[in-house]
C-alpha positions as a printed Julia matrix, in Angstrom:
389×3 Matrix{Float64}:
   0.0     0.0     0.0
   1.39    3.4    -0.91
   2.32    5.73    1.95
   1.4     9.44    1.85
   4.35   10.49    3.98
   2.26   11.44    7.01
   1.7     9.53   10.2
  -1.73    7.96   10.33
  -3.6     6.31   13.11
  -3.63    2.56   13.09
  -7.31    2.23   13.97
  -8.59    1.79   10.43
  -9.42    5.49    9.87
  -9.09    7.09    6.48
  -5.85    8.9     5.66
  -6.33   12.67    5.72
  -4.25   13.22    2.56
  -4.82   10.21    0.32
  -8.36    9.34    1.46
  -7.54    5.63    1.52
  -8.38    3.35    4.41
  -5.39    2.11    6.36
  -5.11   -1.51    7.39
  -5.81   -2.09   11.04
  -4.58   -4.87   13.22
  -8.07   -5.2    14.65
  -9.68   -5.88   11.23
 -10.62   -9.57   11.01
  -8.82  -11.55    8.3
 -11.36  -13.11    5.93
 -11.23  -16.88    6.03
 -11.48  -18.9     2.83
 -14.85  -20.56    2.31
 -15.08  -24.04    3.69
 -15.28  -26.59    0.88
 -18.38  -28.71    0.76
 -18.11  -32.36    1.6
 -17.94  -34.65   -1.42
 -21.04  -36.58   -2.35
 -21.54  -39.94   -0.72
 -20.09  -42.62   -3.05
 -23.11  -44.85   -2.52
 -25.33  -42.2    -4.09
 -23.27  -42.28   -7.29
 -23.57  -46.07   -7.49
 -27.31  -46.04   -6.88
 -27.74  -43.34   -9.54
 -25.66  -45.24  -12.1
 -27.28  -48.61  -11.39
 -30.71  -47.02  -11.76
 -29.73  -45.71  -15.19
 -28.42  -49.15  -16.11
 -31.69  -50.72  -14.95
 -33.59  -48.27  -17.13
 -31.41  -49.34  -20.08
 -32.54  -52.95  -19.67
 -36.17  -51.98  -20.38
 -35.6   -50.7   -23.92
 -33.85  -51.56  -27.16
 -34.63  -48.23  -28.79
 -31.22  -46.95  -29.96
 -32.3   -43.32  -29.58
 -33.22  -43.78  -25.91
 -30.07  -45.8   -25.26
 -27.95  -43.09  -26.88
 -29.7   -40.54  -24.67
 -28.85  -42.59  -21.58
 -25.2   -42.75  -22.67
 -25.12  -39.0   -23.31
 -26.67  -38.35  -19.88
 -24.08  -40.41  -18.04
 -21.24  -38.92  -20.11
 -22.32  -35.35  -19.35
 -22.58  -36.01  -15.61
 -19.16  -37.68  -15.6
 -17.57  -34.82  -17.54
 -19.14  -32.3   -15.15
 -18.7   -33.93  -11.75
 -15.71  -36.24  -11.82
 -12.52  -35.33   -9.99
  -8.96  -35.45  -11.26
  -8.14  -38.79   -9.66
  -6.76  -42.11  -10.96
 -10.11  -43.9   -10.77
 -11.89  -41.12  -12.68
 -10.06  -42.18  -15.84
 -11.78  -45.57  -15.82
 -14.77  -44.18  -17.74
 -12.8   -44.2   -21.0
 -11.88  -47.84  -20.45
 -15.54  -48.79  -19.98
 -16.47  -46.92  -23.17
 -13.84  -48.89  -25.08
 -15.15  -52.1   -23.52
 -18.67  -51.2   -24.62
 -17.48  -50.61  -28.19
 -15.69  -53.96  -28.11
 -18.91  -55.66  -26.94
 -20.84  -54.16  -29.88
 -18.15  -55.22  -32.34
 -17.98  -58.78  -30.99
 -21.77  -59.15  -31.01
 -22.0   -57.98  -34.62
 -19.14  -60.29  -35.63
 -20.93  -63.28  -34.1
 -24.15  -62.29  -35.84
 -22.35  -62.2   -39.19
 -20.34  -65.39  -38.8
 -22.75  -67.57  -36.8
 -26.07  -66.2   -38.0
 -29.02  -64.85  -36.07
 -32.26  -66.46  -34.83
 -34.18  -63.63  -36.5
 -35.32  -64.54  -40.03
 -34.88  -61.91  -42.69
 -35.66  -61.04  -46.27
 -33.08  -58.29  -46.94
 -29.8   -60.04  -47.75
 -26.7   -57.95  -47.24
 -24.05  -60.49  -48.27
 -23.58  -64.23  -48.68
 -20.61  -65.88  -46.98
 -19.35  -69.38  -47.74
 -21.2   -71.76  -45.44
 -19.36  -74.59  -43.69
 -21.45  -77.81  -43.59
 -22.0   -79.18  -40.09
 -23.07  -82.69  -38.94
 -26.67  -83.59  -38.18
 -26.24  -83.29  -34.41
 -25.39  -79.58  -34.85
 -28.71  -78.65  -36.41
 -29.71  -75.06  -35.69
 -26.09  -73.87  -35.79
 -24.45  -72.54  -38.91
 -21.13  -70.98  -39.79
 -21.3   -68.58  -42.69
 -24.23  -68.33  -45.07
 -26.5   -65.43  -45.85
 -26.37  -62.34  -43.67
 -29.7   -60.52  -43.38
 -30.24  -56.92  -42.4
 -32.88  -57.9   -39.84
 -30.43  -60.09  -37.93
 -27.74  -57.41  -37.94
 -30.14  -54.75  -36.65
 -31.42  -57.09  -33.93
 -27.84  -57.85  -32.83
 -27.0   -54.15  -32.86
 -29.97  -53.28  -30.62
 -29.14  -56.08  -28.21
 -25.43  -55.16  -28.06
 -26.2   -51.46  -27.6
 -28.33  -52.25  -24.56
 -25.48  -54.21  -22.94
 -23.01  -51.47  -23.89
 -25.19  -48.85  -22.21
 -25.28  -50.92  -19.03
 -21.47  -51.18  -19.05
 -21.08  -47.43  -19.6
 -23.39  -46.7   -16.66
 -21.26  -48.93  -14.44
 -18.21  -47.09  -15.76
 -19.79  -43.8   -14.74
 -20.15  -45.07  -11.18
 -16.5   -46.16  -11.13
 -15.39  -42.75  -12.41
 -17.45  -40.72   -9.95
 -17.28  -42.72   -6.7
 -14.12  -42.99   -4.63
 -13.6   -46.77   -4.18
 -11.77  -46.37   -0.86
 -14.53  -44.21    0.61
 -17.14  -46.6    -0.76
 -15.55  -49.58    0.98
 -15.26  -47.52    4.17
 -19.05  -47.08    4.12
 -19.71  -50.82    4.15
 -21.73  -52.1     7.11
 -19.96  -53.75    9.99
 -20.94  -57.25    8.87
 -18.92  -56.77    5.66
 -15.91  -55.17    7.34
 -13.55  -58.12    6.77
 -14.61  -58.43    3.12
 -14.11  -54.69    2.61
 -10.57  -54.82    3.97
  -9.78  -57.81    1.74
 -11.07  -55.92   -1.29
  -8.96  -52.88   -0.4
  -5.85  -55.05   -0.11
  -6.63  -56.74   -3.43
  -7.22  -53.42   -5.18
  -3.94  -51.97   -3.96
  -1.84  -55.09   -4.76
  -1.91  -54.81   -8.56
  -0.95  -51.11   -8.8
   1.94  -51.61   -6.36
   3.1   -54.65   -8.29
   3.08  -52.76  -11.6
   4.92  -49.82  -10.01
   7.61  -52.16   -8.65
   8.1   -53.8   -12.03
   8.44  -50.43  -13.78
  10.85  -49.14  -11.14
  13.09  -52.23  -11.3
  13.13  -52.31  -15.1
  14.11  -48.65  -15.22
  16.9   -49.29  -12.71
  18.22  -52.21  -14.79
  18.19  -50.11  -17.96
  20.18  -47.38  -16.22
  22.77  -49.98  -15.22
  22.97  -51.35  -18.76
  21.44  -54.71  -17.88
  18.76  -56.5   -19.92
  15.17  -56.09  -18.77
  13.45  -58.25  -21.42
  13.38  -61.95  -22.11
  13.45  -64.88  -19.74
  16.63  -63.76  -17.98
  15.36  -60.23  -17.42
  12.0   -61.55  -16.24
  13.63  -63.83  -13.66
  15.98  -61.15  -12.39
  13.13  -58.62  -12.11
  10.59  -61.09  -10.73
  12.56  -62.08   -7.64
  12.88  -58.51   -6.22
   9.23  -57.88   -7.03
   8.13  -60.96   -5.1
  10.44  -60.01   -2.24
   8.91  -56.52   -2.1
   5.4   -57.99   -2.19
   6.26  -60.29    0.73
   7.66  -57.38    2.74
   4.53  -55.32    2.13
   2.35  -58.26    3.16
   4.23  -58.68    6.43
   4.07  -54.93    7.11
   0.36  -54.88    6.35
  -0.29  -57.84    8.65
   1.62  -56.13   11.46
  -0.3   -52.89   10.95
  -3.64  -54.72   10.93
  -2.71  -56.63   14.09
  -1.67  -53.4    15.83
  -5.01  -51.8    14.98
  -7.02  -54.69   16.37
  -8.19  -56.13   13.07
 -10.46  -59.14   13.5
 -11.55  -58.24   17.01
 -15.22  -59.09   17.48
 -17.71  -59.26   20.3
 -19.62  -62.31   21.45
 -23.23  -62.6    20.3
 -25.77  -65.3    21.22
 -25.88  -68.37   18.92
 -29.51  -67.68   18.02
 -28.57  -64.24   16.71
 -25.75  -65.74   14.61
 -28.06  -68.32   13.06
 -30.75  -65.72   12.4
 -28.2   -63.41   10.81
 -26.91  -66.16    8.51
 -30.4   -67.23    7.46
 -31.56  -63.69    6.76
 -28.42  -62.73    4.85
 -28.25  -65.82    2.65
 -32.0   -65.94    2.09
 -32.09  -62.25    1.32
 -29.25  -62.49   -1.2
 -30.95  -65.41   -2.93
 -34.15  -63.38   -3.06
 -32.26  -60.42   -4.53
 -30.79  -62.65   -7.26
 -34.16  -64.23   -8.11
 -35.95  -60.89   -7.99
 -33.35  -59.21  -10.2
 -33.72  -61.97  -12.77
 -37.47  -61.56  -12.68
 -37.25  -57.79  -13.09
 -34.87  -57.98  -16.04
 -36.88  -60.61  -17.93
 -40.31  -60.19  -19.45
 -41.54  -63.54  -18.04
 -40.89  -62.56  -14.44
 -42.51  -59.16  -14.46
 -45.21  -60.21  -11.98
 -43.1   -61.8    -9.25
 -39.76  -60.05   -9.84
 -40.31  -56.81   -7.94
 -41.98  -58.33   -4.81
 -39.27  -60.99   -4.51
 -36.56  -58.37   -5.01
 -37.97  -56.11   -2.29
 -38.45  -59.02    0.13
 -34.93  -60.31   -0.45
 -33.45  -56.83   -0.1
 -35.28  -56.3     3.2
 -34.08  -59.63    4.58
 -30.48  -58.98    3.51
 -30.47  -55.53    5.1
 -31.84  -56.88    8.38
 -29.21  -59.65    8.34
 -26.41  -57.17    7.71
 -27.72  -54.98   10.51
 -27.69  -57.87   12.95
 -24.28  -59.02   11.73
 -22.83  -55.58   12.35
 -23.15  -56.12   16.1
 -20.05  -58.32   16.03
 -17.78  -55.54   14.75
 -16.5   -53.08   17.35
 -14.92  -50.24   15.39
 -15.45  -46.58   14.67
 -15.25  -44.62   11.43
 -12.93  -41.68   11.04
 -14.78  -38.82    9.35
 -17.79  -40.8     8.09
 -19.32  -39.62    4.82
 -22.65  -37.91    5.47
 -25.74  -38.91    3.53
 -27.12  -35.43    2.98
 -29.88  -33.92    0.86
 -27.7   -33.97   -2.25
 -27.26  -37.73   -1.95
 -31.03  -38.17   -1.67
 -31.61  -35.99   -4.75
 -29.0   -37.82   -6.85
 -30.43  -41.2    -5.87
 -33.99  -40.02   -6.48
 -33.12  -38.74   -9.96
 -31.78  -42.14  -11.02
 -34.69  -43.98   -9.38
 -37.16  -41.71  -11.17
 -35.57  -42.53  -14.54
 -35.79  -46.27  -13.85
 -39.4   -46.09  -12.57
 -40.61  -44.02  -15.52
 -38.9   -46.32  -18.03
 -40.53  -49.33  -16.36
 -43.89  -47.58  -16.65
 -43.29  -46.72  -20.3
 -42.29  -50.32  -21.07
 -45.56  -51.55  -19.58
 -47.83  -48.97  -21.24
 -46.18  -48.49  -24.64
 -43.82  -51.4   -25.37
 -43.68  -50.81  -29.13
 -42.04  -47.4   -28.67
 -39.34  -48.77  -26.38
 -38.7   -51.91  -28.43
 -38.78  -51.06  -32.15
 -39.5   -54.02  -34.38
 -37.06  -55.55  -36.82
 -39.57  -57.69  -38.76
 -40.38  -55.78  -40.83
 -37.58  -53.26  -40.53
 -38.83  -49.94  -39.22
 -36.95  -46.8   -38.3
 -36.94  -46.18  -34.52
 -38.77  -43.12  -33.26
 -38.03  -41.06  -30.18
 -40.91  -41.23  -27.68
 -41.22  -37.86  -26.02
 -42.07  -38.51  -22.39
 -39.6   -41.44  -21.92
 -36.92  -39.17  -23.38
 -37.91  -36.41  -20.98
 -37.77  -38.93  -18.12
 -34.17  -39.82  -19.04
 -33.22  -36.15  -18.87
 -34.02  -36.27  -15.13
 -30.73  -38.13  -14.79
 -28.92  -34.84  -15.49
 -29.89  -33.52  -12.05
 -26.53  -34.44  -10.42
 -24.72  -32.1   -12.82
 -26.71  -29.2   -11.37
 -26.61  -29.99   -7.64
 -23.1   -31.45   -7.3
 -20.48  -28.71   -7.77
 -17.59  -29.27  -10.11
 -14.46  -29.88   -8.01
 -11.84  -27.2    -8.5
  -8.16  -27.87   -8.81
  -6.07  -26.91   -5.77
  -4.08  -23.74   -6.31
């Protein structure tokens, strides 16, 4: 601050000559705004799984493309600059590979859909009588290719939605939020997830060191000479991890009555079986009547079993992730998309599943498309993380 050459009072009064306000020791220093807590990772998974469930109710390529665009926009807007956030691109490549493989099988092995529009005729390999119904080569019809494309695009959309959850949710924080009954499994998953990256880093470090010393790092000899230090480092990390877990009381449990243990096991296993059967019923057209009740019953039983099983674990969470209003809104937006797509599939199935016999161009139904746009709500309520300065 420029000085006017005169002595001024240090009480924050204005300078008599320059008219500027002098800094005062009593003026409070403005504190930087407190950053908001990140969104609960479970909310991202529930949102993404709801979008994937909505994708299973339609084969309309326009609606599936809209679901992909919705997940891509939310990922581009809300993901952080972290290693796991780059997994979305890998899931997109996997989805493209699924589409390519499905179309290749439809061309080479044929399709169960009969057709009248022949695209090309491949040489057909004759098969024995016991392989009736299977062919290799032959005529390739447009109807079969379109049917395979619709089916592959639905699976690709489901994979991309799962990739969005992986890119948005912190896996370490997600495992930390597991209930007490799954504490041991969560720790095992954390150890397994951290083993591969450490192993790759050790291999790269040792190969770079060998190249700097002028020693070979390829071939059988290089592999053996690099592999032994890598295994030695992995053993040392395992021993250090076991010592750290033992020092922190890992595996310590409390005694519960035998009746509670048996009830917990029955509820958990029965609930998981009900979830599997209910999910199959929801995803198939034949089980539309019993799928949802069985799924809800199994989910309730599994949650009660996990709640009872959590009594054995005596541990506390450091800085637990809050489930706030934003988490409820994100979860509700995905659930609304899934519920509205289920309703549309029941009321207007022809719009969500365009026919291939005869071939017809798919149309975009308005209100199912508007329902999918509800999935964009996380981009508006979850702030974009800013880079640290």
